[in-house]
C-alpha positions in Angstrom: 18.8 -12.7 1.2 16.5 -10.2 3.0 13.2 -11.6 4.2 9.9 -10.7 2.7 7.8 -8.3 4.8 4.1 -9.1 5.0 1.3 -7.5 6.9 -2.5 -7.7 6.7 -4.7 -4.7 6.8 -8.4 -4.0 6.4 -9.6 -1.8 3.6 -13.0 -0.3 3.1 -14.1 -0.5 -0.5 -15.7 2.8 -1.6 -18.4 2.4 -4.2 -21.2 4.5 -5.6 -23.6 2.7 -3.3 -24.1 4.1 0.1 -22.8 1.0 1.8 -19.1 0.3 2.2 -17.6 -3.0 3.3 -14.3 -4.1 4.5 -12.0 -6.7 3.0 -8.6 -8.0 4.1 -5.6 -6.8 2.1 -2.2 -8.4 2.2 0.7 -5.9 2.2 3.9 -7.2 0.8 7.4 -6.0 0.3 10.3 -8.0 -1.1 13.6 -6.0 -1.2 15.3 -8.8 -3.1 12.9 -8.4 -6.0 12.4 -4.6 -6.0 13.3 -2.4 -3.0 11.2 0.4 -4.3 7.9 -1.4 -4.7 5.1 -2.5 -2.4 2.2 -4.8 -3.2 -1.4 -4.7 -2.0 -3.2 -8.0 -2.8 -7.0 -8.2 -2.5 -9.2 -11.2 -2.1 -9.3 -13.0 -5.4 -5.7 -12.3 -6.1 -5.9 -8.8 -7.5 -2.5 -7.2 -7.0 -1.7 -3.5 -7.0 2.0 -2.8 -7.2 3.4 0.7 -6.9 6.2 2.7 -5.3 6.8 2.6 -1.6 7.6 6.3 -1.7 4.2 6.9 -3.2 2.4 5.2 -0.3 4.6 7.1 2.2 3.9 10.4 0.5 0.2 9.9 0.4 0.1 9.6 4.2 1.0 13.4 4.3 -0.3 15.0 1.2 -2.1 14.0 -2.1 0.3 12.3 -4.5 0.0 10.1 -7.6 1.9 8.6 -10.4 0.3 6.8 -13.4 -2.8 4.9 -12.5 -2.4 5.3 -8.7 -3.5 8.3 -6.6 -3.1 8.4 -2.9 -4.2 11.0 -0.3 -4.7 11.4 3.4 -8.3 11.3 4.6 -8.3 13.2 7.9 -5.6 12.4 10.4 -6.0 8.7 10.7 -6.9 7.3 7.3 -5.6 7.1 3.7 -7.3 6.7 0.4 -5.8 4.8 -2.5 -7.4 5.2 -5.9 -6.5 3.0 -8.9 -7.5 3.8 -12.5 -7.6 1.0 -15.1 -9.4 0.1 -18.3 -12.2 -1.4 -16.1 -12.8 1.9 -14.3 -11.8 3.4 -11.0 -11.3 1.5 -7.7 -11.1 3.3 -4.4 -10.2 1.9 -1.0 -9.7 3.5 2.3 -7.2 2.3 5.0 -6.5 3.2 8.6 -3.0 4.6 8.7 -1.7 2.6 11.7 -1.2 -0.8 9.8 0.3 1.0 6.8 2.8 3.0 8.9 3.8 -0.2 10.8 4.3 -2.0 7.5 6.3 0.9 6.0 8.5 1.1 9.1 9.2 -2.6 8.8 10.2 -2.2 5.2 12.6 0.6 6.0 14.2 -1.5 8.7 14.7 -4.2 6.2 16.0 -2.0 3.4 18.6 -0.5 5.9 19.6 -4.1 6.8 20.0 -5.2 3.2 22.0 -2.1 2.3 24.6 -2.8 5.1 24.7 -6.6 4.8 27.2 -8.0 2.2 25.6 -10.3 -0.3 
């Protein structure tokens, strides 16, 4: 069984107020459960699950599917926007931890594709 890939990143919550603040976000990928999905878990247990390809695509150009919209912000940051019945939530990440996380997930998915069950 492939291991679960986990990383932690800091996200800046973007609000209507002029102040922003950072929160820790757990990044999680479990190829055994769904090799196409990544999870971002915020303090309090709020979990955003969406396609790994969506996160990757958003590093280079605006992309979105359903309630999630992702786009690059300059050369070193990424914005993730989530629409729900409660409104719109927007967070901004530095690219480096996301790229490191995605690289690890690809290494794992290649391993699980070549390893017999």
